[in-house]
N, C-alpha and C positions, 0 to 999 in steps of 0.2 A: 284612512289609516288602517293598516291590517290588524286584525285582532290577534292578540298574543295567545298562543296555544300552550297551555300548561302541561307539565309532565303527567298530572293526574288525568287530564282529558285524553292524552295520547294513550295511556295505559287502558283507560276505559274503552276507547275506540278500537284499539288493537284486540282487546279481549272479546269485544262484541263481534268484531269481524271474524275472529277465529271460531267463535261459537256458531255463528251463522254458517261459516264454511263447513264446520264439522257436521252440523245438522243436514246440510245439503249432501255431503259426501257419505253420511252414515249408511243409507240404504245400499250403496255400492260396496262399502266395507263389509256390511252384514252378508251380502250376497257372496262375496269372495270367501268369507269365513265359512259360510254354510256349504260351499263347494268342497271343503276339506273335511266335512263331517260325514258320518254314516246317516242313512235315512232315519234311523231311530233318534239320533242326536239332533238332527235337523228339526224334528217335530217335538223335541223334549220341552216340557214346561215345568219349572222355569228354564229358559234357554241358557246355555253355557256360552260365554263370550270368547274366552281364550283357552280355558282349561278343559280341553276335551281331547279325545283320541284323534289326532290328525292323520288323515289318509288321502292318498291320491287315487284311490280306487274309482271314484266318480269320473275322473278325467280319462282313465283307461277304458271304462265302460262306454263313455260317450264316443271315444274315438273308434271303439270296436263296432258300436251300433251305427254310427253315422260317419260319413266321409267329410271331416271338418275342412280339409284342404279344398275339396270340391266346392263346398258352400262359401268358403272364404274367398276363393278365386272368383266365384260368381258375384259376390258383394263388391269386390274391388273393381271388376269390369263394369258392373251396372252402375255403381255409385260414381266411379271415375268417368265413365262414358257420358252419363247424363249431366254431370257437372261440367265437363269440357264443352259439350254441345250447347248447354245453357249459357255458358260464359261467352262463347263465340257469337251467339245470337244477341245476348243482352248488352254487350259492350257497344256495338254500333247503335243499337236501339236506344240505350241510355244516353249516348253521345248526341244523337239527333234531338232527343227530347230536352236535353240540358242546354245545348248550344244553338239549336235551330228550332225552337218551339213554334207551334202554330196555336191558333185559338182553340183547337181540339185536343191539345196535348194533355191538359189536366183531366179532361173527360176520359181520355184513353187510359191514363194512369189509374183513375178511380175505377174504371171498368175492369182493368186487370186485377186490381186489389179485390174487387167484389167477387171475382171468381173463386177466391180463397175462402169466402164466407159460406159457400155451399158445401154441405157435407159430401164427401166422396161417394158414400153409399147411394146418394141420389142419382148418380150417373153410372153406377156399377153395371146394371143390366145392359144398357146400350154399348158401353165400352167392352163388356165381355162378348157381346154378339159381334161387334166389329173385329175384335181380336180373333174370334173363332172363324169368322168369314175369311180373313186374310192370313190365317195360319200363324198368328203371333202368340198364341197361348203357350206358356212354358218356354218362351224364347228370351234370350238376353236382349235382343234388339227391341222386342216389344216392351220389356220393362224399362229399358233406357229411354224409349220414346215417351212412355206415360209419366215417368219420374221427371224427365226434362220439362214436359208441359206443366206438370204440377208445381214445380219449383220456380219456373221462369218468371212469374209475376214478382216474387220476392226478390229474385236476383236483379231484375230491371229496376225495381224500386230502390234497392240498396245502392246500386251503381249510379242511378240518377241523383241520389242524395249526395254521394261523394263527388260526382262530377260538377255539381252545382257550386261546390266550394272552391273550384279551380278558377282563377281569374281569367276572364275572356280575353284580356289584353295579350296574354302569352300566346294564345291560339291565333289571335289576329296578327301578331308579329310573325308567327310562323307562316301564315298565309301570304303575308307581304313578301316574305323571303322565297316564295314560290312553292311552298309545301302543298302537296295534294292532300285530299281527305285521308287516303290510306296512310301516307307518311305522318300526317298530323296525329292520327290515332295511334300508330305504332311508336313513333319516335318522340312525340311531345306529350300526348295525353297519358299514355300507359305508364311511362316512368314516373310521372307526377302522382299518379293514383295507385301506386303499388300497394301501400297499406290497405286502401279500400278494396282493391282487387283481391288481395290475399285473404282478408277477413270474409269477403263475400264468397270466395271459392271454398274456404274452410267450412263456413256455415252451410253452404249448399251441399257440400260433401257429407257433412254430418246428418243433414236432413234426409238425403238419399240413402245413406247407410242405415238409418234407423227406420225408414219407411216400412211399415208392416201391412197396412191395409191392402195395397195393390199387389204386393209380392205374395201375400197369402192367398189372394183370390185369383191371380193370373199366372201362378206358377205352381208346379208340383214337385218335380224332381230335377230335370235337366238344367233349368235356369234358376233353381231355388237358391236364394241367398241365405245369409245367416239368420234372418228373421224367421224363415221357415224352419231352419235347423233348430232354433229355440222352441218354436211352437210344437215341434214333434214330441217334446217331452211332457206335453199336457195331453193326456189321453183319457178315454172313458174309464180306464182302470184306476185313475187317480192321478194326483200330482206327486211326482217324485222330486221333492224340493232340493235334495242334495245334488241330484243329477241335473235338474233344471238350472240350479245355480252354477254348476260347472260349465254347462253349455252357454249360459249367459255370460259368464266371465270370459270364456274363449271368444265369444262374439264381440264383446265390447273392448277387448284388449287392444286390437290394432288402432281403433279410433281414439282410445285413451292415450296411447303412446303418441299418436300424431298430434293430439290436442296439447299434450304436455310440452312437446318440443316446439310447437308453433304458437304457444300462448302469447309470446311477446308481439308477434305480428298480428294476432287476433285482437289484442287490446289496442294496439296502435291503429288498426283499421276501424274498430268500433268508436274510437275517440277522434277519428280523422275529421278535422274541421270544427271540433267542439270548442277548442281554445283559439281565440284569435289574438 
């Protein structure tokens, strides 16, 4: 028998959800507000929340000092390229592990996951030397390659989990109708796993967009994405909080807009197969 949910419990749950959501979003809100303050107001104690002199001077200064469009284009190409390549590799890999497993499949999955447990700084020197030898430093192709490899274990694990929820009988029926492996992947498996594929793609895109360690160490100017653009406002001369907030707001704006419009697909994908 289902438990009756009272109006009081609904109000408490809703208020608690809004409070948690506000606490999570508050740092972003504070960053956006700080981007419209002067440097003095950004450092003021006690801080002013809404009642201050609003100015867009920081955005003008950021655009004059740095080429935002150049960095944003690099982020789009690097994040989009690494995500696309990772998906193209992960879909057939996850399909084979989910529907044609071997006795080594679990070992391979655990090994892939274990690679994410090692801190990236542990392999920075050899990766840097390899990139220098092959001329990949400060190149988009080099960053696409390293971000694709870094996020690939997570992508395969997520897709493997989603594919495991799809009944094997449907794929067997397609094989009996004469479907090849390629047609099975494209026309049968992919349409059924659209929510899972969409959420995996979005999460991988966000991870690649926000990646700072490799982009800061393997790029300087030509291939520098928005993470390098933000870091340029932290200098030995000090932290310029207002300008840093303006640069950070410009950097996260595209991914926030994308996340807002795709939140339904993201939630559907994350709950894919959770309810039977």
